[in-house]
Biopython code that builds the backbone (N, CA, C, O; Angstrom):
import numpy as np
from Bio.PDB.StructureBuilder import StructureBuilder

atoms = [
    (1, "MET", "N", (17.401, 0.033, -12.327)),
    (1, "MET", "CA", (16.613, 0.597, -13.409)),
    (1, "MET", "C", (15.611, 1.588, -12.827)),
    (1, "MET", "O", (14.888, 1.236, -11.895)),
    (2, "PRO", "N", (15.545, 2.798, -13.337)),
    (2, "PRO", "CA", (14.620, 3.788, -12.789)),
    (2, "PRO", "C", (13.161, 3.438, -13.069)),
    (2, "PRO", "O", (12.844, 2.688, -13.993)),
    (3, "ILE", "N", (12.299, 3.995, -12.256)),
    (3, "ILE", "CA", (10.856, 3.820, -12.456)),
    (3, "ILE", "C", (10.488, 4.515, -13.764)),
    (3, "ILE", "O", (10.846, 5.677, -13.960)),
    (4, "PRO", "N", (9.777, 3.825, -14.668)),
    (4, "PRO", "CA", (9.437, 4.451, -15.955)),
    (4, "PRO", "C", (8.425, 5.580, -15.800)),
    (4, "PRO", "O", (7.697, 5.649, -14.810)),
    (5, "ASP", "N", (8.393, 6.451, -16.783)),
    (5, "ASP", "CA", (7.411, 7.530, -16.810)),
    (5, "ASP", "C", (6.009, 6.953, -16.986)),
    (5, "ASP", "O", (5.839, 5.851, -17.507)),
    (6, "LEU", "N", (5.013, 7.712, -16.547)),
    (6, "LEU", "CA", (3.628, 7.301, -16.728)),
    (6, "LEU", "C", (3.258, 7.378, -18.205)),
    (6, "LEU", "O", (3.878, 8.114, -18.973)),
    (7, "THR", "N", (2.252, 6.619, -18.590)),
    (7, "THR", "CA", (1.777, 6.638, -19.972)),
    (7, "THR", "C", (1.014, 7.928, -20.239)),
    (7, "THR", "O", (0.814, 8.739, -19.335)),
    (8, "GLN", "N", (0.592, 8.112, -21.477)),
    (8, "GLN", "CA", (-0.204, 9.296, -21.840)),
    (8, "GLN", "C", (-1.528, 9.345, -21.091)),
    (8, "GLN", "O", (-2.172, 10.392, -21.024)),
    (9, "PHE", "N", (-1.939, 8.197, -20.521)),
    (9, "PHE", "CA", (-3.191, 8.122, -19.781)),
    (9, "PHE", "C", (-2.994, 8.354, -18.283)),
    (9, "PHE", "O", (-3.947, 8.271, -17.508)),
    (10, "GLY", "N", (-1.751, 8.646, -17.876)),
    (10, "GLY", "CA", (-1.466, 8.944, -16.479)),
    (10, "GLY", "C", (-1.360, 7.747, -15.571)),
    (10, "GLY", "O", (-1.526, 7.866, -14.357)),
    (11, "VAL", "N", (-1.083, 6.581, -16.152)),
    (11, "VAL", "CA", (-0.944, 5.361, -15.356)),
    (11, "VAL", "C", (0.418, 4.730, -15.596)),
    (11, "VAL", "O", (1.133, 5.076, -16.536)),
    (12, "PHE", "N", (0.751, 3.800, -14.722)),
    (12, "PHE", "CA", (1.996, 3.061, -14.838)),
    (12, "PHE", "C", (1.978, 2.209, -16.104)),
    (12, "PHE", "O", (0.943, 1.622, -16.421)),
    (13, "PRO", "N", (3.081, 2.121, -16.834)),
    (13, "PRO", "CA", (3.110, 1.257, -18.021)),
    (13, "PRO", "C", (2.877, -0.214, -17.645)),
    (13, "PRO", "O", (3.211, -0.639, -16.538)),
    (14, "ILE", "N", (2.315, -0.965, -18.555)),
    (14, "ILE", "CA", (2.087, -2.389, -18.322)),
    (14, "ILE", "C", (3.418, -3.077, -18.111)),
    (14, "ILE", "O", (4.403, -2.767, -18.781)),
    (15, "GLY", "N", (3.442, -4.014, -17.175)),
    (15, "GLY", "CA", (4.649, -4.786, -16.924)),
    (15, "GLY", "C", (5.110, -4.651, -15.492)),
    (15, "GLY", "O", (4.543, -3.913, -14.686)),
    (16, "ARG", "N", (6.155, -5.391, -15.211)),
    (16, "ARG", "CA", (6.766, -5.363, -13.877)),
    (16, "ARG", "C", (7.968, -4.433, -13.933)),
    (16, "ARG", "O", (8.816, -4.547, -14.817)),
    (17, "HIS", "N", (8.030, -3.508, -12.975)),
    (17, "HIS", "CA", (9.104, -2.532, -12.935)),
    (17, "HIS", "C", (9.726, -2.573, -11.547)),
    (17, "HIS", "O", (9.162, -2.033, -10.595)),
    (18, "ASP", "N", (10.879, -3.207, -11.428)),
    (18, "ASP", "CA", (11.528, -3.371, -10.137)),
    (18, "ASP", "C", (12.087, -2.047, -9.629)),
    (18, "ASP", "O", (12.676, -1.269, -10.379)),
    (19, "CYS", "N", (11.888, -1.816, -8.350)),
    (19, "CYS", "CA", (12.453, -0.636, -7.697)),
    (19, "CYS", "C", (12.426, -0.884, -6.196)),
    (19, "CYS", "O", (11.812, -1.842, -5.727)),
    (20, "THR", "N", (13.083, -0.032, -5.463)),
    (20, "THR", "CA", (13.065, -0.131, -4.008)),
    (20, "THR", "C", (11.894, 0.677, -3.456)),
    (20, "THR", "O", (11.306, 1.502, -4.156)),
    (21, "LEU", "N", (11.569, 0.428, -2.199)),
    (21, "LEU", "CA", (10.518, 1.228, -1.572)),
    (21, "LEU", "C", (10.947, 2.688, -1.481)),
    (21, "LEU", "O", (10.115, 3.588, -1.602)),
    (22, "ALA", "N", (12.225, 2.925, -1.272)),
    (22, "ALA", "CA", (12.723, 4.308, -1.210)),
    (22, "ALA", "C", (12.523, 5.018, -2.552)),
    (22, "ALA", "O", (12.170, 6.197, -2.586)),
    (23, "GLU", "N", (12.748, 4.303, -3.652)),
    (23, "GLU", "CA", (12.523, 4.901, -4.981)),
    (23, "GLU", "C", (11.041, 5.194, -5.196)),
    (23, "GLU", "O", (10.682, 6.240, -5.735)),
    (24, "LYS", "N", (10.194, 4.280, -4.779)),
    (24, "LYS", "CA", (8.745, 4.481, -4.900)),
    (24, "LYS", "C", (8.313, 5.678, -4.054)),
    (24, "LYS", "O", (7.516, 6.505, -4.498)),
    (25, "GLN", "N", (8.840, 5.764, -2.842)),
    (25, "GLN", "CA", (8.513, 6.886, -1.969)),
    (25, "GLN", "C", (8.944, 8.212, -2.598)),
    (25, "GLN", "O", (8.174, 9.172, -2.611)),
    (26, "ALA", "N", (10.160, 8.266, -3.113)),
    (26, "ALA", "CA", (10.672, 9.499, -3.713)),
    (26, "ALA", "C", (9.819, 9.938, -4.899)),
    (26, "ALA", "O", (9.628, 11.133, -5.124)),
    (27, "ARG", "N", (9.315, 8.981, -5.647)),
    (27, "ARG", "CA", (8.574, 9.285, -6.878)),
    (27, "ARG", "C", (7.117, 9.672, -6.638)),
    (27, "ARG", "O", (6.571, 10.512, -7.355)),
    (28, "TYR", "N", (6.484, 9.063, -5.633)),
    (28, "TYR", "CA", (5.027, 9.191, -5.513)),
    (28, "TYR", "C", (4.525, 9.843, -4.232)),
    (28, "TYR", "O", (3.345, 9.696, -3.912)),
    (29, "THR", "N", (5.357, 10.550, -3.490)),
    (29, "THR", "CA", (4.881, 11.176, -2.248)),
    (29, "THR", "C", (5.031, 12.701, -2.295)),
    (29, "THR", "O", (5.434, 13.322, -1.312)),
    (30, "GLY", "N", (4.712, 13.280, -3.418)),
    (30, "GLY", "CA", (4.907, 14.708, -3.609)),
    (30, "GLY", "C", (3.827, 15.621, -3.060)),
    (30, "GLY", "O", (3.957, 16.842, -3.146)),
    (31, "THR", "N", (2.762, 15.062, -2.498)),
    (31, "THR", "CA", (1.704, 15.893, -1.920)),
    (31, "THR", "C", (1.444, 15.430, -0.484)),
    (31, "THR", "O", (1.791, 14.303, -0.129)),
    (32, "PRO", "N", (0.844, 16.279, 0.336)),
    (32, "PRO", "CA", (0.533, 15.854, 1.712)),
    (32, "PRO", "C", (-0.356, 14.604, 1.764)),
    (32, "PRO", "O", (-0.162, 13.742, 2.621)),
    (33, "GLN", "N", (-1.328, 14.505, 0.854)),
    (33, "GLN", "CA", (-2.206, 13.321, 0.796)),
    (33, "GLN", "C", (-1.391, 12.062, 0.542)),
    (33, "GLN", "O", (-1.585, 11.050, 1.215)),
    (34, "ARG", "N", (-0.492, 12.116, -0.412)),
    (34, "ARG", "CA", (0.347, 10.966, -0.754)),
    (34, "ARG", "C", (1.320, 10.643, 0.382)),
    (34, "ARG", "O", (1.597, 9.474, 0.647)),
    (35, "GLN", "N", (1.832, 11.662, 1.042)),
    (35, "GLN", "CA", (2.738, 11.433, 2.174)),
    (35, "GLN", "C", (2.000, 10.739, 3.316)),
    (35, "GLN", "O", (2.548, 9.857, 3.977)),
    (36, "GLU", "N", (0.760, 11.143, 3.538)),
    (36, "GLU", "CA", (-0.049, 10.519, 4.584)),
    (36, "GLU", "C", (-0.317, 9.042, 4.261)),
    (36, "GLU", "O", (-0.227, 8.185, 5.141)),
    (37, "LEU", "N", (-0.642, 8.754, 3.014)),
    (37, "LEU", "CA", (-0.841, 7.361, 2.613)),
    (37, "LEU", "C", (0.432, 6.553, 2.796)),
    (37, "LEU", "O", (0.395, 5.427, 3.293)),
    (38, "TRP", "N", (1.563, 7.132, 2.393)),
    (38, "TRP", "CA", (2.832, 6.409, 2.499)),
    (38, "TRP", "C", (3.187, 6.151, 3.964)),
    (38, "TRP", "O", (3.687, 5.079, 4.304)),
    (39, "THR", "N", (2.930, 7.122, 4.820)),
    (39, "THR", "CA", (3.183, 6.931, 6.253)),
    (39, "THR", "C", (2.337, 5.790, 6.800)),
    (39, "THR", "O", (2.829, 4.974, 7.579)),
    (40, "SER", "N", (1.075, 5.727, 6.403)),
    (40, "SER", "CA", (0.208, 4.616, 6.828)),
    (40, "SER", "C", (0.731, 3.286, 6.316)),
    (40, "SER", "O", (0.700, 2.286, 7.033)),
    (41, "PHE", "N", (1.211, 3.267, 5.079)),
    (41, "PHE", "CA", (1.781, 2.050, 4.504)),
    (41, "PHE", "C", (3.018, 1.624, 5.295)),
    (41, "PHE", "O", (3.184, 0.440, 5.588)),
    (42, "GLN", "N", (3.880, 2.568, 5.640)),
    (42, "GLN", "CA", (5.076, 2.247, 6.432)),
    (42, "GLN", "C", (4.694, 1.717, 7.805)),
    (42, "GLN", "O", (5.335, 0.797, 8.312)),
    (43, "GLU", "N", (3.659, 2.284, 8.411)),
    (43, "GLU", "CA", (3.174, 1.796, 9.703)),
    (43, "GLU", "C", (2.689, 0.357, 9.580)),
    (43, "GLU", "O", (2.930, -0.465, 10.464)),
    (44, "PHE", "N", (2.003, 0.059, 8.476)),
    (44, "PHE", "CA", (1.574, -1.324, 8.247)),
    (44, "PHE", "C", (2.789, -2.242, 8.130)),
    (44, "PHE", "O", (2.806, -3.320, 8.725)),
    (45, "LEU", "N", (3.801, -1.830, 7.373)),
    (45, "LEU", "CA", (5.000, -2.659, 7.226)),
    (45, "LEU", "C", (5.680, -2.898, 8.566)),
    (45, "LEU", "O", (6.148, -4.004, 8.834)),
    (46, "ILE", "N", (5.738, -1.881, 9.400)),
    (46, "ILE", "CA", (6.330, -2.040, 10.731)),
    (46, "ILE", "C", (5.528, -3.049, 11.544)),
    (46, "ILE", "O", (6.101, -3.853, 12.280)),
    (47, "SER", "N", (4.214, -3.008, 11.414)),
    (47, "SER", "CA", (3.367, -3.939, 12.166)),
    (47, "SER", "C", (3.529, -5.383, 11.695)),
    (47, "SER", "O", (3.095, -6.309, 12.380)),
    (48, "THR", "N", (4.150, -5.582, 10.534)),
    (48, "THR", "CA", (4.358, -6.943, 10.012)),
    (48, "THR", "C", (5.817, -7.382, 10.124)),
    (48, "THR", "O", (6.215, -8.368, 9.503)),
    (49, "ASP", "N", (6.610, -6.663, 10.907)),
    (49, "ASP", "CA", (8.035, -6.996, 11.050)),
    (49, "ASP", "C", (8.282, -8.427, 11.504)),
    (49, "ASP", "O", (9.304, -9.016, 11.154)),
    (50, "ASN", "N", (7.368, -8.992, 12.273)),
    (50, "ASN", "CA", (7.569, -10.356, 12.760)),
    (50, "ASN", "C", (7.108, -11.415, 11.756)),
    (50, "ASN", "O", (7.188, -12.609, 12.042)),
    (51, "GLN", "N", (6.634, -10.997, 10.601)),
    (51, "GLN", "CA", (6.196, -11.935, 9.560)),
    (51, "GLN", "C", (7.369, -12.268, 8.634)),
    (51, "GLN", "O", (8.308, -11.481, 8.517)),
    (52, "PRO", "N", (7.320, -13.424, 7.979)),
    (52, "PRO", "CA", (8.362, -13.724, 6.982)),
    (52, "PRO", "C", (8.300, -12.710, 5.843)),
    (52, "PRO", "O", (7.215, -12.291, 5.442)),
    (53, "ARG", "N", (9.438, -12.325, 5.334)),
    (53, "ARG", "CA", (9.492, -11.345, 4.239)),
    (53, "ARG", "C", (8.940, -11.956, 2.960)),
    (53, "ARG", "O", (9.349, -13.051, 2.575)),
    (54, "PRO", "N", (8.025, -11.273, 2.301)),
    (54, "PRO", "CA", (7.520, -11.763, 1.014)),
    (54, "PRO", "C", (8.600, -11.647, -0.062)),
    (54, "PRO", "O", (9.538, -10.860, 0.069)),
    (55, "ALA", "N", (8.456, -12.432, -1.118)),
    (55, "ALA", "CA", (9.409, -12.380, -2.232)),
    (55, "ALA", "C", (9.412, -11.004, -2.865)),
    (55, "ALA", "O", (10.466, -10.497, -3.250)),
    (56, "SER", "N", (8.244, -10.396, -2.975)),
    (56, "SER", "CA", (8.148, -9.044, -3.521)),
    (56, "SER", "C", (6.864, -8.392, -3.030)),
    (56, "SER", "O", (5.964, -9.053, -2.513)),
    (57, "CYS", "N", (6.809, -7.106, -3.203)),
    (57, "CYS", "CA", (5.660, -6.298, -2.813)),
    (57, "CYS", "C", (5.253, -5.514, -4.051)),
    (57, "CYS", "O", (6.020, -4.682, -4.537)),
    (58, "LEU", "N", (4.073, -5.765, -4.560)),
    (58, "LEU", "CA", (3.588, -5.084, -5.758)),
    (58, "LEU", "C", (2.725, -3.907, -5.340)),
    (58, "LEU", "O", (1.745, -4.086, -4.617)),
    (59, "ILE", "N", (3.071, -2.713, -5.782)),
    (59, "ILE", "CA", (2.323, -1.500, -5.446)),
    (59, "ILE", "C", (1.747, -0.941, -6.740)),
    (59, "ILE", "O", (2.466, -0.744, -7.719)),
    (60, "ASP", "N", (0.434, -0.688, -6.730)),
    (60, "ASP", "CA", (-0.237, -0.264, -7.955)),
    (60, "ASP", "C", (-1.436, 0.601, -7.601)),
    (60, "ASP", "O", (-1.576, 1.053, -6.465)),
    (61, "GLY", "N", (-2.278, 0.820, -8.560)),
    (61, "GLY", "CA", (-3.508, 1.574, -8.347)),
    (61, "GLY", "C", (-3.301, 3.072, -8.486)),
    (61, "GLY", "O", (-2.315, 3.528, -9.064)),
    (62, "GLY", "N", (-4.238, 3.819, -7.953)),
    (62, "GLY", "CA", (-4.219, 5.267, -8.070)),
    (62, "GLY", "C", (-2.961, 5.903, -7.507)),
    (62, "GLY", "O", (-2.549, 6.971, -7.960)),
    (63, "PHE", "N", (-2.351, 5.262, -6.529)),
    (63, "PHE", "CA", (-1.140, 5.825, -5.933)),
    (63, "PHE", "C", (-0.009, 5.918, -6.952)),
    (63, "PHE", "O", (0.815, 6.829, -6.878)),
    (64, "THR", "N", (0.037, 4.997, -7.891)),
    (64, "THR", "CA", (1.098, 4.996, -8.906)),
    (64, "THR", "C", (0.621, 5.640, -10.202)),
    (64, "THR", "O", (1.128, 5.339, -11.282)),
    (65, "SER", "N", (-0.355, 6.524, -10.080)),
    (65, "SER", "CA", (-0.876, 7.231, -11.248)),
    (65, "SER", "C", (-0.661, 8.735, -11.067)),
    (65, "SER", "O", (0.002, 9.170, -10.124)),
    (66, "ASP", "N", (-1.225, 9.512, -11.974)),
    (66, "ASP", "CA", (-1.103, 10.963, -11.857)),
    (66, "ASP", "C", (-2.250, 11.585, -11.062)),
    (66, "ASP", "O", (-2.431, 12.803, -11.093)),
    (67, "LYS", "N", (-3.023, 10.770, -10.353)),
    (67, "LYS", "CA", (-4.101, 11.305, -9.522)),
    (67, "LYS", "C", (-3.510, 12.263, -8.491)),
    (67, "LYS", "O", (-2.527, 11.947, -7.819)),
    (68, "ALA", "N", (-4.120, 13.421, -8.381)),
    (68, "ALA", "CA", (-3.619, 14.417, -7.426)),
    (68, "ALA", "C", (-3.812, 13.953, -5.981)),
    (68, "ALA", "O", (-2.972, 14.221, -5.122)),
    (69, "ALA", "N", (-4.915, 13.262, -5.719)),
    (69, "ALA", "CA", (-5.216, 12.836, -4.351)),
    (69, "ALA", "C", (-5.752, 11.408, -4.345)),
    (69, "ALA", "O", (-6.954, 11.201, -4.176)),
    (70, "PRO", "N", (-4.871, 10.416, -4.530)),
    (70, "PRO", "CA", (-5.358, 9.031, -4.483)),
    (70, "PRO", "C", (-5.919, 8.724, -3.099)),
    (70, "PRO", "O", (-5.483, 9.291, -2.097)),
    (71, "LYS", "N", (-6.893, 7.818, -3.062)),
    (71, "LYS", "CA", (-7.546, 7.494, -1.799)),
    (71, "LYS", "C", (-6.875, 6.345, -1.055)),
    (71, "LYS", "O", (-7.092, 6.174, 0.145)),
    (72, "ASP", "N", (-6.054, 5.550, -1.760)),
    (72, "ASP", "CA", (-5.414, 4.409, -1.115)),
    (72, "ASP", "C", (-4.193, 3.971, -1.899)),
    (72, "ASP", "O", (-3.872, 4.529, -2.948)),
    (73, "ILE", "N", (-3.517, 2.958, -1.370)),
    (73, "ILE", "CA", (-2.398, 2.312, -2.054)),
    (73, "ILE", "C", (-2.785, 0.849, -2.218)),
    (73, "ILE", "O", (-3.068, 0.171, -1.230)),
    (74, "ASP", "N", (-2.799, 0.360, -3.442)),
    (74, "ASP", "CA", (-3.075, -1.058, -3.686)),
    (74, "ASP", "C", (-1.765, -1.819, -3.544)),
    (74, "ASP", "O", (-0.786, -1.521, -4.229)),
    (75, "VAL", "N", (-1.753, -2.812, -2.641)),
    (75, "VAL", "CA", (-0.540, -3.571, -2.354)),
    (75, "VAL", "C", (-0.845, -5.059, -2.411)),
    (75, "VAL", "O", (-1.857, -5.518, -1.881)),
    (76, "VAL", "N", (0.034, -5.802, -3.055)),
    (76, "VAL", "CA", (-0.053, -7.264, -3.088)),
    (76, "VAL", "C", (1.305, -7.802, -2.678)),
    (76, "VAL", "O", (2.327, -7.405, -3.237)),
    (77, "PHE", "N", (1.324, -8.697, -1.711)),
    (77, "PHE", "CA", (2.564, -9.349, -1.299)),
    (77, "PHE", "C", (2.655, -10.706, -1.971)),
    (77, "PHE", "O", (1.699, -11.481, -1.947)),
    (78, "ASP", "N", (3.803, -10.997, -2.571)),
    (78, "ASP", "CA", (4.047, -12.302, -3.193)),
    (78, "ASP", "C", (4.553, -13.246, -2.112)),
    (78, "ASP", "O", (5.697, -13.138, -1.669)),
    (79, "LEU", "N", (3.700, -14.170, -1.693)),
    (79, "LEU", "CA", (4.042, -15.116, -0.634)),
    (79, "LEU", "C", (4.377, -16.497, -1.189)),
    (79, "LEU", "O", (4.290, -17.498, -0.477)),
    (80, "THR", "N", (4.758, -16.546, -2.454)),
    (80, "THR", "CA", (5.041, -17.818, -3.119)),
    (80, "THR", "C", (6.027, -18.673, -2.341)),
    (80, "THR", "O", (5.826, -19.882, -2.223)),
    (81, "GLY", "N", (7.079, -18.081, -1.810)),
    (81, "GLY", "CA", (8.118, -18.836, -1.108)),
    (81, "GLY", "C", (7.783, -19.187, 0.326)),
    (81, "GLY", "O", (8.570, -19.855, 0.995)),
    (82, "CYS", "N", (6.633, -18.751, 0.813)),
    (82, "CYS", "CA", (6.253, -19.006, 2.198)),
    (82, "CYS", "C", (5.489, -20.326, 2.312)),
    (82, "CYS", "O", (4.779, -20.732, 1.393)),
    (83, "GLY", "N", (5.649, -20.974, 3.444)),
    (83, "GLY", "CA", (4.902, -22.197, 3.704)),
    (83, "GLY", "C", (3.459, -21.872, 4.071)),
    (83, "GLY", "O", (3.096, -20.708, 4.236)),
    (84, "ASP", "N", (2.635, -22.923, 4.197)),
    (84, "ASP", "CA", (1.215, -22.732, 4.508)),
    (84, "ASP", "C", (1.006, -21.957, 5.801)),
    (84, "ASP", "O", (0.163, -21.061, 5.857)),
    (85, "ALA", "N", (1.762, -22.292, 6.840)),
    (85, "ALA", "CA", (1.586, -21.619, 8.131)),
    (85, "ALA", "C", (1.901, -20.125, 8.005)),
    (85, "ALA", "O", (1.190, -19.283, 8.552)),
    (86, "ASP", "N", (2.964, -19.814, 7.286)),
    (86, "ASP", "CA", (3.328, -18.402, 7.103)),
    (86, "ASP", "C", (2.278, -17.654, 6.282)),
    (86, "ASP", "O", (1.945, -16.511, 6.596)),
    (87, "ARG", "N", (1.758, -18.291, 5.237)),
    (87, "ARG", "CA", (0.711, -17.645, 4.436)),
    (87, "ARG", "C", (-0.546, -17.411, 5.281)),
    (87, "ARG", "O", (-1.180, -16.360, 5.183)),
    (88, "ASN", "N", (-0.897, -18.397, 6.108)),
    (88, "ASN", "CA", (-2.059, -18.239, 6.988)),
    (88, "ASN", "C", (-1.835, -17.100, 7.975)),
    (88, "ASN", "O", (-2.749, -16.331, 8.272)),
    (89, "ASN", "N", (-0.609, -17.002, 8.477)),
    (89, "ASN", "CA", (-0.267, -15.920, 9.394)),
    (89, "ASN", "C", (-0.435, -14.562, 8.712)),
    (89, "ASN", "O", (-1.007, -13.639, 9.292)),
    (90, "TRP", "N", (0.065, -14.443, 7.478)),
    (90, "TRP", "CA", (-0.085, -13.191, 6.720)),
    (90, "TRP", "C", (-1.555, -12.870, 6.523)),
    (90, "TRP", "O", (-1.963, -11.718, 6.672)),
    (91, "PHE", "N", (-2.355, -13.872, 6.190)),
    (91, "PHE", "CA", (-3.786, -13.652, 5.994)),
    (91, "PHE", "C", (-4.410, -13.096, 7.271)),
    (91, "PHE", "O", (-5.186, -12.142, 7.227)),
    (92, "PHE", "N", (-4.064, -13.700, 8.406)),
    (92, "PHE", "CA", (-4.593, -13.245, 9.684)),
    (92, "PHE", "C", (-4.178, -11.801, 9.962)),
    (92, "PHE", "O", (-5.004, -10.987, 10.374)),
    (93, "VAL", "N", (-2.903, -11.480, 9.740)),
    (93, "VAL", "CA", (-2.412, -10.119, 9.976)),
    (93, "VAL", "C", (-3.140, -9.124, 9.085)),
    (93, "VAL", "O", (-3.577, -8.074, 9.556)),
    (94, "CYS", "N", (-3.275, -9.445, 7.804)),
    (94, "CYS", "CA", (-3.934, -8.517, 6.870)),
    (94, "CYS", "C", (-5.401, -8.328, 7.212)),
    (94, "CYS", "O", (-5.908, -7.209, 7.148)),
    (95, "MET", "N", (-6.091, -9.399, 7.575)),
    (95, "MET", "CA", (-7.499, -9.288, 7.926)),
    (95, "MET", "C", (-7.662, -8.487, 9.221)),
    (95, "MET", "O", (-8.596, -7.695, 9.343)),
    (96, "THR", "N", (-6.765, -8.688, 10.183)),
    (96, "THR", "CA", (-6.815, -7.931, 11.429)),
    (96, "THR", "C", (-6.592, -6.457, 11.142)),
    (96, "THR", "O", (-7.293, -5.606, 11.689)),
    (97, "GLN", "N", (-5.613, -6.144, 10.283)),
    (97, "GLN", "CA", (-5.349, -4.757, 9.916)),
    (97, "GLN", "C", (-6.561, -4.152, 9.207)),
    (97, "GLN", "O", (-6.928, -3.007, 9.474)),
    (98, "GLN", "N", (-7.184, -4.915, 8.306)),
    (98, "GLN", "CA", (-8.351, -4.421, 7.576)),
    (98, "GLN", "C", (-9.488, -4.120, 8.539)),
    (98, "GLN", "O", (-10.159, -3.096, 8.411)),
    (99, "TRP", "N", (-9.706, -5.008, 9.504)),
    (99, "TRP", "CA", (-10.767, -4.784, 10.477)),
    (99, "TRP", "C", (-10.474, -3.530, 11.289)),
    (99, "TRP", "O", (-11.371, -2.716, 11.511)),
    (100, "GLN", "N", (-9.225, -3.361, 11.739)),
    (100, "GLN", "CA", (-8.857, -2.184, 12.523)),
    (100, "GLN", "C", (-9.040, -0.906, 11.713)),
    (100, "GLN", "O", (-9.527, 0.094, 12.239)),
    (101, "ARG", "N", (-8.653, -0.928, 10.433)),
    (101, "ARG", "CA", (-8.812, 0.257, 9.589)),
    (101, "ARG", "C", (-10.283, 0.578, 9.391)),
    (101, "ARG", "O", (-10.672, 1.745, 9.419)),
    (102, "THR", "N", (-11.112, -0.455, 9.190)),
    (102, "THR", "CA", (-12.537, -0.239, 8.986)),
    (102, "THR", "C", (-13.158, 0.355, 10.247)),
    (102, "THR", "O", (-13.929, 1.312, 10.175)),
    (103, "TRP", "N", (-12.819, -0.218, 11.401)),
    (103, "TRP", "CA", (-13.361, 0.286, 12.651)),
    (103, "TRP", "C", (-12.892, 1.711, 12.893)),
    (103, "TRP", "O", (-13.701, 2.570, 13.246)),
    (104, "THR", "N", (-11.600, 1.983, 12.711)),
    (104, "THR", "CA", (-11.051, 3.326, 12.906)),
    (104, "THR", "C", (-11.683, 4.299, 11.931)),
    (104, "THR", "O", (-12.019, 5.425, 12.298)),
    (105, "SER", "N", (-11.845, 3.867, 10.687)),
    (105, "SER", "CA", (-12.439, 4.718, 9.669)),
    (105, "SER", "C", (-13.867, 5.093, 10.043)),
    (105, "SER", "O", (-14.257, 6.254, 9.915)),
    (106, "GLN", "N", (-14.648, 4.124, 10.502)),
    (106, "GLN", "CA", (-16.030, 4.400, 10.883)),
    (106, "GLN", "C", (-16.075, 5.319, 12.093)),
    (106, "GLN", "O", (-16.926, 6.204, 12.180)),
    (107, "ASN", "N", (-15.158, 5.106, 13.021)),
    (107, "ASN", "CA", (-15.085, 5.935, 14.210)),
    (107, "ASN", "C", (-14.713, 7.366, 13.842)),
    (107, "ASN", "O", (-15.329, 8.312, 14.333)),
    (108, "GLU", "N", (-13.702, 7.533, 12.974)),
    (108, "GLU", "CA", (-13.288, 8.866, 12.523)),
    (108, "GLU", "C", (-14.412, 9.541, 11.750)),
    (108, "GLU", "O", (-14.629, 10.747, 11.866)),
    (109, "LYS", "N", (-15.120, 8.743, 10.960)),
    (109, "LYS", "CA", (-16.199, 9.297, 10.135)),
    (109, "LYS", "C", (-17.277, 9.929, 11.008)),
    (109, "LYS", "O", (-17.823, 10.979, 10.669)),
    (110, "SER", "N", (-17.581, 9.283, 12.138)),
    (110, "SER", "CA", (-18.614, 9.840, 13.010)),
    (110, "SER", "C", (-18.118, 11.094, 13.715)),
    (110, "SER", "O", (-18.922, 11.934, 14.118)),
    (111, "GLN", "N", (-16.791, 11.232, 13.872)),
    (111, "GLN", "CA", (-16.235, 12.395, 14.558)),
    (111, "GLN", "C", (-15.825, 13.507, 13.601)),
    (111, "GLN", "O", (-15.969, 14.687, 13.922)),
    (112, "ALA", "N", (-15.321, 13.143, 12.439)),
    (112, "ALA", "CA", (-14.842, 14.154, 11.481)),
    (112, "ALA", "C", (-15.144, 13.675, 10.070)),
    (112, "ALA", "O", (-14.303, 13.019, 9.456)),
    (113, "PRO", "N", (-16.313, 13.983, 9.544)),
    (113, "PRO", "CA", (-16.692, 13.499, 8.207)),
    (113, "PRO", "C", (-15.647, 13.834, 7.148)),
    (113, "PRO", "O", (-15.054, 14.913, 7.145)),
    (114, "GLY", "N", (-15.441, 12.869, 6.247)),
    (114, "GLY", "CA", (-14.528, 13.066, 5.133)),
    (114, "GLY", "C", (-13.073, 12.762, 5.440)),
    (114, "GLY", "O", (-12.216, 13.027, 4.597)),
    (115, "ARG", "N", (-12.752, 12.215, 6.614)),
    (115, "ARG", "CA", (-11.356, 11.981, 6.971)),
    (115, "ARG", "C", (-11.038, 10.497, 7.002)),
    (115, "ARG", "O", (-10.267, 10.065, 7.859)),
    (116, "ARG", "N", (-11.587, 9.716, 6.121)),
    (116, "ARG", "CA", (-11.317, 8.273, 6.089)),
    (116, "ARG", "C", (-9.977, 8.012, 5.442)),
    (116, "ARG", "O", (-9.666, 8.592, 4.402)),
    (117, "ARG", "N", (-9.167, 7.133, 6.051)),
    (117, "ARG", "CA", (-7.874, 6.744, 5.500)),
    (117, "ARG", "C", (-7.777, 5.228, 5.574)),
    (117, "ARG", "O", (-8.133, 4.626, 6.587)),
    (118, "TYR", "N", (-7.298, 4.618, 4.504)),
    (118, "TYR", "CA", (-7.087, 3.187, 4.526)),
    (118, "TYR", "C", (-6.137, 2.797, 3.416)),
    (118, "TYR", "O", (-5.856, 3.573, 2.503)),
    (119, "ILE", "N", (-5.652, 1.580, 3.519)),
    (119, "ILE", "CA", (-4.773, 1.026, 2.507)),
    (119, "ILE", "C", (-5.329, -0.323, 2.113)),
    (119, "ILE", "O", (-5.638, -1.127, 2.992)),
    (120, "SER", "N", (-5.469, -0.604, 0.843)),
    (120, "SER", "CA", (-5.830, -1.948, 0.401)),
    (120, "SER", "C", (-4.582, -2.788, 0.482)),
    (120, "SER", "O", (-3.643, -2.593, -0.290)),
    (121, "SER", "N", (-4.566, -3.716, 1.406)),
    (121, "SER", "CA", (-3.316, -4.424, 1.624)),
    (121, "SER", "C", (-3.245, -5.752, 0.889)),
    (121, "SER", "O", (-2.145, -6.276, 0.709)),
    (122, "VAL", "N", (-4.330, -6.307, 0.466)),
    (122, "VAL", "CA", (-4.252, -7.559, -0.281)),
    (122, "VAL", "C", (-5.295, -7.559, -1.362)),
    (122, "VAL", "O", (-5.404, -8.526, -2.115)),
]
sb = StructureBuilder()
sb.init_structure("model")
sb.init_model(0)
sb.init_chain("A")
sb.init_seg("    ")
for serial, (resi, resn, name, xyz) in enumerate(atoms, 1):
    if name == "N":
        sb.init_residue(resn, " ", resi, " ")
    sb.init_atom(name, np.array(xyz, "f"), 0.0, 1.0, " ", f" {name:<3s}", serial, name[0])
structure = sb.get_structure()
């Protein structure tokens, strides 16, 4: 099923709309800003290759809207099928990634104002 069109308000319609990451990439990476965000998201996914695969990955927020330059990608992983140890592992990975992004962002900010990049991963 194709990704539905945005509403008159420029946002994703209410509901769950199944698609592949490739379909999401094709639909929402039409600007350099969006391509940069998507590349960062892919880098995050690569860094989690050793984690159990979540049941689904929900992508929302400004990235799935008509915003010309969204600042981030809102991502939620459905870990329902994972055991406690796996969920704890995911939490640790996400918190470590968040800390690294915050530190990198602050470091970049002191060197090149206005160049902060991050992804909301949970």
